[in-house]
VEXDREN-2710 file (C-alpha; in Angstrom, 1 decimal):
% VEXDREN-2710
k/r/px/py/pz
1/UNK/0.0/0.0/0.0
2/UNK/1.2/3.5/-0.8
3/UNK/2.6/5.2/2.4
4/UNK/0.2/8.1/2.2
5/UNK/-2.7/5.8/1.7
6/UNK/-1.6/3.9/4.8
7/UNK/-1.6/7.2/6.8
8/UNK/-5.1/8.0/5.4
9/UNK/-6.4/4.6/6.5
10/UNK/-5.2/5.4/10.0
11/UNK/-7.2/8.6/10.2
12/UNK/-10.3/6.8/8.7
13/UNK/-10.0/4.1/11.3
14/UNK/-9.4/6.2/14.4
15/UNK/-11.3/9.5/13.8
16/UNK/-14.3/9.8/11.5
17/UNK/-14.6/13.5/12.4
18/UNK/-11.0/14.3/11.4
19/UNK/-11.3/12.0/8.3
20/UNK/-14.3/13.9/7.2
21/UNK/-12.7/17.3/7.7
22/UNK/-9.5/16.2/5.9
23/UNK/-11.4/15.4/2.8
24/UNK/-12.2/19.1/2.4
25/UNK/-8.5/20.1/2.2
26/UNK/-6.6/20.8/-1.0
27/UNK/-5.0/17.5/-2.2
28/UNK/-1.4/18.3/-1.2
29/UNK/-2.3/19.8/2.1
30/UNK/-4.5/16.7/2.8
31/UNK/-1.6/14.3/2.1
32/UNK/0.6/16.2/4.5
33/UNK/-2.1/16.5/7.2
34/UNK/-2.9/12.8/7.2
35/UNK/0.7/12.0/7.7
36/UNK/1.0/14.3/10.7
37/UNK/-2.2/12.7/12.1
38/UNK/-0.8/9.2/11.5
39/UNK/2.4/10.0/13.4
40/UNK/0.5/11.5/16.3
41/UNK/-1.8/8.5/16.5
42/UNK/1.2/6.1/16.2
43/UNK/2.8/7.9/19.2
44/UNK/-0.4/7.8/21.2
45/UNK/-1.1/4.1/20.5
46/UNK/2.5/3.2/21.3
47/UNK/2.1/4.5/24.8
48/UNK/-1.6/3.7/25.5
49/UNK/-1.4/0.2/24.1
50/UNK/1.9/-0.8/25.7
51/UNK/1.7/-3.6/28.3
52/UNK/1.6/-2.6/32.0
53/UNK/5.0/-1.4/33.1
54/UNK/6.2/-0.9/29.5
55/UNK/4.9/2.5/28.8
56/UNK/8.0/4.4/29.8
57/UNK/10.1/2.1/27.5
58/UNK/7.6/2.8/24.7
59/UNK/8.0/6.5/25.2
60/UNK/11.8/6.2/25.0
61/UNK/11.4/4.3/21.7
62/UNK/9.3/7.2/20.4
63/UNK/12.0/9.7/21.3
64/UNK/14.6/7.6/19.6
65/UNK/12.4/7.5/16.5
66/UNK/12.1/11.3/16.6
67/UNK/15.9/11.5/16.6
68/UNK/15.8/9.4/13.4
69/UNK/13.0/11.5/11.8
70/UNK/15.0/14.7/12.3
71/UNK/18.2/12.9/11.4
72/UNK/19.7/11.3/8.3
73/UNK/19.4/7.6/9.0
74/UNK/17.3/5.7/6.4
75/UNK/13.8/4.9/7.6
76/UNK/11.9/1.7/6.7
77/UNK/8.7/2.5/8.5
78/UNK/6.2/4.2/6.1
79/UNK/4.7/6.5/8.8
80/UNK/8.1/7.7/10.0
81/UNK/9.6/8.2/6.5
82/UNK/6.4/10.1/5.4
83/UNK/6.6/12.2/8.6
84/UNK/10.2/13.0/7.9
85/UNK/9.3/14.2/4.4
86/UNK/6.5/16.4/5.7
87/UNK/8.7/17.8/8.5
88/UNK/11.3/18.8/6.0
89/UNK/8.9/20.2/3.4
90/UNK/6.9/22.2/5.9
91/UNK/9.6/23.2/8.4
92/UNK/7.8/21.7/11.4
93/UNK/9.8/22.6/14.5
94/UNK/11.1/19.5/16.4
95/UNK/10.0/21.2/19.7
96/UNK/6.4/20.7/18.8
97/UNK/6.8/16.9/18.4
98/UNK/8.9/16.8/21.6
99/UNK/6.1/18.7/23.4
100/UNK/3.6/16.1/22.3
101/UNK/5.7/13.3/23.7
102/UNK/6.1/15.4/26.9
103/UNK/2.3/15.4/27.2
104/UNK/2.2/11.6/26.8
105/UNK/4.9/11.4/29.5
106/UNK/2.5/13.2/31.8
107/UNK/0.1/10.3/31.3
108/UNK/2.8/7.7/31.8
109/UNK/3.8/9.5/35.1
110/UNK/0.2/9.6/36.3
111/UNK/0.2/13.3/36.6
112/UNK/-2.5/14.8/38.8
113/UNK/-3.9/18.1/37.7
114/UNK/-4.2/20.3/40.8
115/UNK/-4.7/23.6/38.9
116/UNK/-6.0/24.9/35.6
117/UNK/-2.5/26.0/34.7
118/UNK/-1.3/22.3/34.8
119/UNK/-4.4/21.2/32.9
120/UNK/-3.9/23.8/30.2
121/UNK/-0.2/22.8/29.9
122/UNK/-1.4/19.2/29.2
123/UNK/-4.0/20.3/26.7
124/UNK/-1.4/22.3/24.9
125/UNK/1.2/19.5/24.8
126/UNK/-1.2/16.8/23.5
127/UNK/-3.3/19.0/21.2
128/UNK/-2.3/22.6/21.0
129/UNK/1.0/21.6/19.3
130/UNK/-0.9/19.6/16.7
131/UNK/-2.6/22.9/15.8
132/UNK/0.8/24.4/15.5
133/UNK/2.1/21.6/13.3
134/UNK/-1.0/22.1/11.1
135/UNK/-0.1/25.7/10.6
136/UNK/3.1/24.6/8.9
137/UNK/1.2/21.9/6.9
138/UNK/-1.3/24.5/5.7
139/UNK/1.3/27.0/4.8
140/UNK/0.1/29.7/7.2
141/UNK/2.1/32.9/6.8
142/UNK/0.3/35.1/9.4
143/UNK/2.3/34.8/12.5
144/UNK/-0.4/36.5/14.5
145/UNK/-2.9/33.7/13.8
146/UNK/-0.6/30.9/15.0
147/UNK/-1.7/31.1/18.7
148/UNK/-5.3/30.8/17.6
149/UNK/-4.5/27.4/16.0
150/UNK/-3.0/26.2/19.3
151/UNK/-6.2/27.4/21.1
152/UNK/-8.4/25.5/18.8
153/UNK/-6.4/22.3/19.4
154/UNK/-6.7/22.9/23.2
155/UNK/-10.4/23.4/22.9
156/UNK/-10.8/20.1/21.1
157/UNK/-8.8/18.4/23.8
158/UNK/-11.0/19.9/26.5
159/UNK/-14.0/18.5/24.7
160/UNK/-12.4/15.1/24.5
161/UNK/-11.8/15.2/28.3
162/UNK/-15.3/16.2/29.0
163/UNK/-16.7/13.5/26.9
164/UNK/-14.4/10.7/28.2
165/UNK/-14.5/11.3/32.0
166/UNK/-15.8/7.7/32.8
167/UNK/-13.5/6.1/30.2
168/UNK/-10.5/7.9/31.6
169/UNK/-11.5/7.0/35.1
170/UNK/-11.5/3.3/34.1
171/UNK/-8.0/3.8/32.9
172/UNK/-7.0/5.3/36.3
173/UNK/-6.9/8.8/34.9
174/UNK/-8.7/12.0/35.9
175/UNK/-8.0/15.2/34.0
176/UNK/-10.5/17.6/35.6
177/UNK/-8.4/19.9/37.7
178/UNK/-8.6/19.5/41.5
179/UNK/-9.4/23.2/42.0
180/UNK/-12.5/22.9/39.9
181/UNK/-13.6/19.7/41.7
182/UNK/-12.9/21.2/45.1
183/UNK/-14.9/24.3/44.2
184/UNK/-17.9/22.0/43.3
185/UNK/-17.7/20.1/46.6
186/UNK/-15.7/17.0/45.6
187/UNK/-12.1/17.5/46.8
188/UNK/-9.4/14.9/46.3
189/UNK/-11.4/12.7/44.0
190/UNK/-8.2/11.6/42.3
191/UNK/-7.3/9.8/45.5
192/UNK/-10.1/7.3/44.7
193/UNK/-8.8/6.3/41.3
194/UNK/-8.6/2.5/40.9
195/UNK/-12.1/1.9/42.2
196/UNK/-15.6/2.2/40.8
197/UNK/-16.7/5.7/40.0
198/UNK/-18.3/7.0/43.2
199/UNK/-22.0/7.8/42.8
200/UNK/-21.8/10.8/45.1
201/UNK/-19.2/12.4/42.8
202/UNK/-21.6/12.4/39.8
203/UNK/-23.1/15.8/40.5
204/UNK/-19.9/17.7/41.4
205/UNK/-18.1/16.1/38.4
206/UNK/-21.0/17.1/36.1
207/UNK/-20.7/20.7/37.4
208/UNK/-17.0/20.8/36.9
209/UNK/-17.3/19.3/33.4
210/UNK/-19.7/22.1/32.6
211/UNK/-17.1/24.6/33.8
212/UNK/-14.5/23.0/31.4
213/UNK/-17.0/23.2/28.5
214/UNK/-17.4/26.9/29.3
215/UNK/-13.6/27.2/29.1
216/UNK/-13.5/25.2/25.9
217/UNK/-16.0/27.6/24.3
218/UNK/-13.6/30.5/25.0
219/UNK/-10.8/28.6/23.3
220/UNK/-13.1/27.7/20.3
221/UNK/-13.9/31.4/20.0
222/UNK/-10.2/32.2/19.9
223/UNK/-9.6/29.5/17.3
224/UNK/-12.3/31.1/15.1
225/UNK/-10.4/34.3/15.1
226/UNK/-7.5/32.6/13.2
227/UNK/-9.6/31.2/10.4
228/UNK/-9.2/34.3/8.3
229/UNK/-5.5/33.6/7.8
230/UNK/-6.2/30.3/6.0
231/UNK/-7.1/29.7/2.4
232/UNK/-10.8/29.0/1.8
233/UNK/-10.5/25.3/1.5
234/UNK/-8.3/25.0/4.6
235/UNK/-10.7/27.3/6.5
236/UNK/-13.6/25.1/5.5
237/UNK/-11.9/22.0/6.7
238/UNK/-10.8/23.4/10.0
239/UNK/-14.1/25.1/10.7
240/UNK/-15.9/21.8/10.0
241/UNK/-13.7/20.0/12.5
242/UNK/-14.3/22.7/15.0
243/UNK/-18.1/22.6/14.6
244/UNK/-18.2/18.8/14.9
245/UNK/-16.1/18.9/18.1
246/UNK/-18.0/21.7/19.7
247/UNK/-21.2/19.7/18.8
248/UNK/-19.8/16.8/20.9
249/UNK/-19.6/19.3/23.8
250/UNK/-23.2/20.3/23.2
251/UNK/-24.3/16.7/23.4
252/UNK/-22.4/16.3/26.7
253/UNK/-24.3/19.3/28.0
254/UNK/-27.6/18.0/26.9
255/UNK/-26.9/14.9/28.9
256/UNK/-26.4/17.1/32.0
257/UNK/-22.6/16.5/31.8
258/UNK/-23.3/13.3/33.7
259/UNK/-20.1/11.2/33.5
260/UNK/-22.2/8.0/33.5
261/UNK/-24.5/9.0/30.7
262/UNK/-22.6/7.2/27.9
263/UNK/-20.2/8.4/25.3
264/UNK/-21.4/11.4/23.3
265/UNK/-21.1/11.3/19.6
266/UNK/-22.3/13.3/16.5
267/UNK/-24.3/11.2/14.0
268/UNK/-23.2/11.4/10.3
269/UNK/-26.4/13.3/9.3
270/UNK/-25.6/16.0/11.9
271/UNK/-22.0/16.2/10.7
272/UNK/-23.2/16.8/7.1
273/UNK/-25.4/19.6/8.3
274/UNK/-22.3/21.1/10.1
275/UNK/-20.3/20.8/6.9
276/UNK/-23.0/22.7/5.0
277/UNK/-23.0/25.4/7.7
278/UNK/-19.2/25.7/7.5
279/UNK/-19.4/25.9/3.7
280/UNK/-22.0/28.7/4.0
281/UNK/-19.7/30.7/6.4
282/UNK/-16.7/30.2/4.1
283/UNK/-18.6/31.4/1.0
284/UNK/-20.3/34.3/2.6
285/UNK/-17.9/35.7/5.1
286/UNK/-14.4/34.3/4.8
287/UNK/-11.7/36.7/3.8
288/UNK/-9.1/34.4/2.1
289/UNK/-5.7/34.4/3.8
290/UNK/-2.5/33.9/2.0
291/UNK/-1.9/30.3/3.2
292/UNK/-0.3/28.0/0.8
293/UNK/2.0/25.0/0.8
294/UNK/5.0/27.1/-0.2
295/UNK/4.6/29.8/2.4
296/UNK/7.7/30.9/4.3
297/UNK/8.5/28.9/7.5
298/UNK/6.9/30.1/10.7
299/UNK/8.8/31.1/13.8
300/UNK/8.6/28.6/16.7
301/UNK/6.1/29.6/19.5
302/UNK/6.3/28.4/23.1
303/UNK/3.8/27.7/25.9
304/UNK/2.8/29.7/27.9
305/UNK/4.5/32.9/26.8
306/UNK/3.4/32.9/23.2
307/UNK/0.0/31.1/23.7
308/UNK/-1.5/32.5/26.8
309/UNK/-3.6/34.2/27.9
310/UNK/-6.8/33.6/26.0
311/UNK/-9.0/36.6/25.5
312/UNK/-12.1/36.1/27.7
313/UNK/-10.7/33.1/29.5
END
C-alpha cells in the first residue's frame, strides 16, 4: 500500500470526524495532514497500548524514533519516513513533536492536575502543538494567527476530556483539575482512582465538566479568530472539524454533563449539516488568507509565553 494511503487509512479508522474534515482540504495539504495525524496516532497508541510497566520504555522508543525523523538515517517505517518528508517540506519545528511526547509522559507518570494551569499545559502539549504543526502543513504565513490554532487544538482536547470522564476513570486517569472539583464540593477525587466511579461524585463532576466546557467555548472562539488567515479550502476543513467537536460538547451538556450518561457522539447526518454550515460561512464571510503549501517557514512559538492568555478566559 502507498505510504500516504496507509496514513489516510489510520485517520479513517481512528477518527471519523477528522477524516471527514481532511477530505475538504486541497490535495497536497490533505496528504501532509494525514501524515501528521498518523504520526501523532502512532505515538499515542505506542504508549496507551503498551503492556503494563512498559509505557516508559515505549516513550523512550518514540523519542529515539524522533531522533531518526530529524536525522539522516534511512527509515523503513512508512509513517516515520512520510513524517520526515512532511517535517522537511513544511519546516515543522522539532520542539512541537517533543512537546507532544512530553504530554504523553504526563500520562505515563500519572500526573495529577491540581490547577487549571497544569491542565492547560497538558492540553497544549497533546493537542495545541498539533494545531501548531498544522499551521506549517497548511502554509500559514500570518504569525499573529498561530496562537489561535493552538487554542483550537486545546479546545478540542478539553471537549475530549469532558466526553471521556468515565472512560478515563476506568484507565486510572482524571484530568478535571482538582481546583474545579474542590470548588464544586468534591475535593481529592483523584485519591479514589482505581475503584468504581463514586456515585456521590456524579453531581460535582458534572458541574466541573460544565465549567470545562465553558472554558473550551472561549478557546473555540479564539480559534475562530484565526480562520481568516487560511485559504478558503483550509478554513472550510478546520471550521468543519471545530463545529463537529463543539457539537460533541453540546451533546455532553444535553446529557447534563453526567459522566455515566454514555459516550457522546455526533451522527453522520448532523455532521453533514455542520459541513453545510461551515461551507456557507466560508462562502459568505471568509476573507481568504495567504496560506499555501510554499509559504515561508513560521517562527517557533512556546507555551505559555506565546500562547496565553486567551481573551475572555
